[in-house]
C-alpha positions, 0 to 999 in steps of 0.5 A: 510294510515299513514302505508302505507305512512310511508312504502312507504318511507322507501322503497323509501329511499332504491330503489329510484325508481320514483314516480306518484301519482294518483288524488285520491292519490296527496297528499301522496308525496310531488311534490316537491320531487326529485323523483315525476314524476307526476300525472298519469291520463291516457289519461287525464293526460300529454302525458310523464308521462303516456308514463313512467308509462304505459311503466314500466316492472313493477308497485307497486301499493300502496292503489291504487283505479283502475277506468277508469283511469287504464282499459287504463293502462290495455288494452293497456298492455294487462293485 
C-alpha cells in the first residue's frame, strides 16, 4: 500500500483530481485533505458522493476491491 499511496499522492498533487475512498481504503487519505470528497459506499453512502462518482466521465481505481458496492456503479453506468 505504501507505494500506491506515495504514487497516488504525487499524481494527485499534479492533477488536483478529487479523491474518494471505499470502506476498505478509508485510511489511505486524510479526511481533512482539501480534495477528499468522502467515502463511496454505493447506495449505502451519502447520495452526493455516490452521484459525483457515478456521474463522472472517468474513474481511476487504485487497488480497489470490486465488490457488491461497485456493482451498483457498473450496472447504472452500463459497463
